[in-house]
N, C-alpha and C positions, 0 to 999 in steps of 0.2 A: 154637158151643161148647155142650157138654152141661152137665149139672148140676155145680155146684162140689163140691170135696172137702169132707168134713166137718171142722169146726174143733174142736179139743179145748176142753173147758170150763175147763181150767186148764193152766198150764205144766207140762210133765213131760218126762222124759228119753226120747229115742228110743233105746232100749237096743240095737236091732239095729245102727243106724248107729254109735252110740258104741262099742260093743264091737268091731264089725268094723273100724272105722278105727283105734281105739286099739290093738287087737291087732296090726294090720299095722305101725303106727308103732313100737310097742315091739319087735316082732320084728326089724324092719329096723335099729333103733337098736342092739340087743344084737348082732346079726350083724355090724354095721359095726365095733363096738368089739372083738369077739373074733376076727374074721377079716378084718382090714383089707385085706390084699393081694388076697384072693380077691374081695371085694366090689368093689374098684377095678377088677380085671380084667374082671369081669362087666359093670360099668357101661361100660367102654370098648368092649366087644364090642357091647352093645346100642346104644350111641351111634353106632357105625360103621354098624350096620344101619339105624338111623333116618336118619342123614345121607345115606346112599346111596339109600335107597328113598323117603324122605318129605321130603327137602329142598324139592322143588317144592311139596309139599302145604302146608307151613307158609306159603310165600309166597302160595299161593292162598287159604288161609283168612284170612290177614291182609287181603288185598285185598277179599275178599267182605264181611268185617265192616265195613270203612269205607264201601263202596258201599251196603250195606244200611242202616246208621244214617243216612247222609246222605239216602238215598231216603225213609226214614220221616220225618225232620225236615222235608223239603221237600214232602211230600205232604199230603193232607187228614188223614192219621192224626196229624200233628203237633199238632193241636188237642186231642187226647184227653189228659185229665189222669191223673196218677198219683194217683188218688183220686176221690171223688165230684165231680161237676161244680161244686159250690159250695165245695170245699175250698180252703184257702189254704196257702202255704208256711209251714213251721214255723220256719225260720231265715232271717235276713237274708242278703243277697248275700255280704257279707264272711265271715261265719261259715260259710255253706254252702261258699263257695269255698275257705276255709282247710281245712275238713274233706275236701273233694274232693282237694285237693293232698296233705295230710298222709297220708291213707289210701292214695292211689294211687301215691305216690312215696316211697321210703324213703331211707335214708342212702346208698344206691347212687348217688344223683345227685351227692353230693360225691365219691364214689370215681371215677366215670367222667367227670365234667365236665372233668377235667384229663387223666386217663390215656388216655381214648379218643381225643380229638383228636390228642394227641401220638403215640400208637401208629399211627394212620392216616397221620399225616404221615411217620413214619419207615419204616413198613411198609404202604403202601397196598395194597388188593386189586388194583389195576391202575394203570398209569402209573408215572412216575418219582418216587422218594421225595425228600423234603426240598426241595420246590419250592413256589412260590406256588400253583400249580395243585393240588398235593397238599394244601396247607393249606386251600384252599377246599373241596376234596373231603372232607377230614377233618371239617370243621364240618358239611357237608351230611349225611354218614353219621351223625354223632353226633346231630344234630337229628332225623334220620329215625328212628333207633332209639328216641328218646324222644318222638316226635311224635304226631300225631293218629291214626296207624294203631293204635298201642297203646291210646290212650284210647278209640278206637272199640270195642275189645273190652270195656272197662269199661262203656261206654255201652250196648252190646248187652245185657250181662248185667244191668246195673242196671235198664234200662227193662223188660226181660222180667219180672224178679222183682217190681218195683214194680207193673207193670201187672196181673199175675195176682193179686197179693196185695191191692192196694187197690181194684181194680175188681171182682174176683170173690170176695174174701174167701178166697183160697187161702193155704195156709201159705207163709211167706217162705223157700222152699227151692228148690233147683235142679229137683227133680222136678216142681214146679208148672208150670214153664215148658214142660215136655214134655207136659202134659195134653192139649192139642188133638190130639196125634199118638198118644199111648199110652193115653189114656183111663184107666179105673180100674186098669189094670195098674201104674200108678205107686204104688199102695197096697202092692204086694207086693215080691218080691225084686228086680224090675227097678228100681223106684223107690229101694229101699235101695242097690242097686249104684251108681246114678247119684250119690246123695248121698255115698256112701263115696269114690267117685272124686273128687268135688269136694273132700272133706276132705283126701284124700291130696295132690292137686295143690296145694291151697291151702297146706298146712303146709310142703311142700317149697319152694314159691315164696317164702314168708315166711322160711324158714330160710336160703335163699340170700341174700336181701337182708340179713338180720341177721348172717349169717356174714361177708359182705363188710364190713359196718359194724364188727363187732367187731375184725377185723384192722386196719382203718383207725384206730379209736379206740385200739387197743393201741399203734400207732406214734405216735399223737398224744401219749399219755402218756409214751412214751420220749422224744419230741421235747422235751416240756416238763419232765419230772421224771426222766428217765433210767430209767423203768420198763422192765425187759427185755421183749423180744418173745418170745412162745411160748404154748403151749396153757394153761399155768397162769394167767397174767394174763388171757388171753382168757376162761377159765372164770369168773374173778372178775367180769369185765366183763359176761358173760352173766347171772350171778347178780344183779348190781346192776340191770341193765336189766329182768330178769324181775320183780324186786321192784317197780320203778317202774311197769312195765306192769300188774302185778297190782293195785296200788293204784288206778291210773287206771281199769282196766276194772271194778273192783268199784264205784267211784264212779258209773260209767255214762257215757252219752253226754254229757249236759248238764254234769255237774259235773267229769268227768275228761277224756274224749277231746276234747270241744269246747274247753276252756280250754288244754290242751296244744297242740292244733292251732293255735290263734290265736297263742300265744306262739312256736311253732315258725316260723310264717310271718314274724312280726315280726323275730325274730332273723336269719332268712335274708335278709330285706330289708336289715337293717343290714350284713350281711356283703357283700352285693352293692354297696351304696353305698360301703363302705370301700375295696374294691378298685377300683371305678370312679373314685373321687376320688384315691386314692393312685397309681393307674397312669396310663397314657396315655389320658386321658379322651376326647379327640377321636377318637383311633384306635379306641377301643372302641365309641364311638357309631357311627362309620362302619362298623365290623365288624358291629355288630348289624343295621344296614340291609342290608349286603351279604349277611349270612347269611340274612335273610328272603328276599331275592331268589333266592339260590342254592337254598334249600330248595324254594321254589315252582316254580322252573324245572326242577329235577331230580327232583321228587317222583314223577312218573309213571314215569320210567325206572327209578328205584330200587325202586319198589314191586314190580315183576315181574322184577327183575334176578337171575336164578338162576345167572348166570355159566356157562351151559350149555357153551360151547365151551372155556373155560379156567377150571375151578373151583378157586378158592383154598379148599380144603376146611377147612384149619385156621382160616383167617380166618372162614369162614362159621360154623363150630362155635363159635368164640369170640365172635362178634358177632351177625350177623343172626338165625341160627337160634336161638341162645341167647336173644336178646331177644324174639323172637316167642313162643317157648315160655314164657318168663318172664311175659310179659303174659298169655298164656293161663292159666297156673297161678294168677296173681293175680286173674284176672277173676271167679271165683265169690266170692271173699272181698271184693274191692273193690266188685263189683256189688251184693252183698247189703247192704254198708254204705251205699253210695250210695242204694240203694232205701230203706233205713231212714231216711235224713235228707232225702229228696226228696219226701215226700208233699205234694200240692197243686200241684206244678209240671206244666206240660204236657209231652208228649213232646218237643216242639220246644225248649222252654226247657231241659229236662233234657239233651238231646243237645248243644245249643249250649253250655251251661255246662260240660258234661263235656269237650267237645272243645277249647273255647277258653280258659277261665279257667286251668286248671292248665298248659296248654301255653304260654300267654303268659309265665307265671312261669318255666317251665322253659327257654323260649327265651332269656329275658333272663339267667338264671343260667348256662346253658351258653355263651352268647355272651360274657359278661363273663369268666368263668374260662377257657373254652377258648381264646379269642383272646389273652388275656394269656399263657397257656402257650405257644401257638404263636409269639407274638412273641419270647418269650425264646429259644426254640430257633432260630428263623430269624435271630436276632441273633447267633448263634454259640455259645450256651451248650449245647453238646452233652452235657455232663455232666448237666444238668437233664433233657434229653430221654431219656438213658439210664435215669435213675432212674424217670421217669414211666412208661417202657415196660416195664422189667424188674421193678420193684417198685411197682406202681400204688398200693398202699396208702400210699406215701410221697409221692405226686404232689401232693396238695392242700396238705399242710403245706410241702413244698418250694417250692411256688408262693408261699405266704404269706411264706416266708423272704426272698423277693426284695423285699418291701415293708417300710416302717418299722413300728414298733410291733408287732413280731412276738409279743411277750408277750401283748398285748391280743388280737390277731387269732387267735392259736392257741387261746386260752381260749374266745373267742367261737365259733370253728369247732368245738371239742370239745363245748361245750354244745349248739350247734345240731345237731351230728351225733348226740349222745345223744338229743335230742328227736325227731329223724328216726327213730331206732331205736325209741324207746318208742311214738311215735304209730302206727307200723306194727304193733308187737307187741300193743298194747292193742286196736286195731281188729281185728287178726287173732284174738285170743283171744275177743273178743266174738262175732265172726262164726262161728268154729268151734263155740262153745257153742251158737249158734242153729241151725247146721247139724245138730247132734246132739240137738236138742230138738223136741218138739211144743209150739208156742206158741199161746196162745189168740187173740192179736191180732198184727198185723204190728209194732206198736210195743212189744211185750213183748220181754224179753231172757231169756236162759238163766239158770238159778240161779247164784248167786255161786260156789258150789263148783265148778261146771262151767267157768266162765270162768277160775277160778284153775288148774284142771287143765290147760286148754289153754295158758295162759300159761307154765306150767312145761314142758309137752310141747314147745312151740316152742323153748324154751331148750335142753332136753336133746337134741333132734334137731339143732339147730344145732351144739352141741358135738360130737356124734358124727360129723357130716359133716366138721367141721374136723379131727377126729382121723384120718379116713380119708385125706384128701388136700388139705384146705384149700379155697380158693375154686374151683379148677378142678373138683373133685369136686362141689361144690354146683351149679356151672353145668351139668355133665353130668347130674346128677340132675334138674334142672329141665327140660331138653330131653326126657328120658325120661318124666317124670311129666306133662308137658304134652300129650303125644300123645293119650291117651284123652280128655282134656277137650276137645281141639279138635273131636273128632267130636260131642260133646255140643253144642258151640256151633253147629254146622251145623244140628242138629235144632231148637235153640232158635229160630234164624232162621225156619225153616219154620213152627214152631208159633206163634210170635208173629205172623207175617204172616197166617196163617190166622185167628187170633182177631181181629186188627184188622180184617180184611176183613169178617168176619161182623158185627162191631159196627157198621161203617160201613153195611153193607146194612140192618141193623135200624133204624138211625137214619134212613136214607133212606125206609124203608117207613112210619115214623111220621109223616113230613111229608106 
C-alpha cells in the first residue's frame, strides 16, 4: 500500500458529495410527488431489465461476499486488529451486539417474520403449497433471506472501512476502501462518485425499511385505537419517528444510539418470551432446532439457486433479489456504523461477531413468530393465512391476536417496532452525515446540523416513495439502487485482500 490519504485538521462538510447526493435525492423526491405514474412506470421498466439481465449476478455477489469474509476470518489475516495492535474494544459484548443488531436490522424483521413464512407456505417458489414440506421450506427461505449471507455484506464493508481507517488513518468513507486499487484518483471525481453512490444506495435502503415500518405501525394504531390507515397518519408517524431519531442522533452514539439499541433488544426479548410462553412452547422449541437443521442442510443449494429452468420471476423480485439488493444498499451505512463501534477488535472477532450475534437473535425471533404463524395456518385458520399474505402489514398484530393479553402485547409490539424504526433512522442519519463530511478522526461525527438534515431527508424520501406506490415501489427502488453499489463491493474485496496481503508480507519480513 502506498502513502495514506491526507486527514483534515478539523471536521468539515464535503460539499461535492453533499450537494451531489442531496440534489439527486431532492430531485427524485419532487419528481416522485408530481409525476407519480411516470416514475412508477420507469421503475418497473428498469426493474425488469435488472431482473432479466442481472438476477444471476446478485446471487453471485452474495455468494462471493460470504466466501470472502469467512476466508479472511479463518486465515492468518484474522489476527489483524481494527486499530493499533495494543488497542482494546470500546464497548462490552452486550452493548456491541445490541448496536450490531439494532443498526443492521430494522422494523422489517417484525414485518416479514410472520408475513414471509406464511406467503412461502401458501405460494412457494416450487413444490406443493400448504403442506408440511412447504412449511419447512418456508422457514428455510425466510432464515436464508435474513441469514449470514446478508450479514457477510455488512462484515465486508465494516472490516474494510475499519481496517483502512484505524490501521492507515484514512477517512472513514467508502472511497478509502478502494485506495489500493484506484490510488490518488479517489481524491477527485471518481472518489466523489463512489461516495455519492453510497449515499444514494444507503438512503433508499433505509427508506425502504422505514416505509415498511410506517405501514405496519399505522395498522398497529388502527388495531389498538382505530386510527385510520392512509398516507396522512403515515406522514404523522414519519414525523414522530424523525423527531425521535433526530434527538437520538444529536445526542450521539454513547448517549443516544447506544441506549436506544439496548432498550430495543431488551423489549424484543420480552416479546419473544411472551409468545414462547403463551404459545405451544414445546412445539416452538422443537421448531427452532428443526429450523437450524433445515437451514444448514439447504444453505448451499439455496445460495446459488437461480431457478434457471423454471424462474418464478415475481417471487424472485419480491424476495431473494429484493433482499440481496436491500442488504447491498444497507451495507455502506451499516458497515460504516459497525466500523465506528468496533475499534480494537480483530478481524476474526469482528467477522464472527457480525455473522453470529445478530443472526442468532434473528434466528430465534423468526423461528418463534414464523412457526407460530405457520402452525395457525396448518391448523385450519385460512383466514389468518390470507391476511398475512395479502396484507402483510397486518400479519404480526393478527398473530398476537391469537394469544391472550392482546392489549399488553400489541402495545409492547408497537413500542418495540417504533424503536426498531428509530434505531435504524438515527444510525442512518449519523452515517449519512459522516459520508458527506471530511472528519479529522474515525471517531469524529458530522456536525449536528448535518445529522439533522439527513434525519429529515430520510423521512421525506420515505414519504414520497409511499406516495408513489407504497411498499412495492420501495422494494423496486432498492433493487435498482443496489446494483451500482454491488460493483463497488467487488472492488472493495479486491482492494482489501491486496492491502492485507501486503501487511502480512511486511510483518513476515520484520521477523
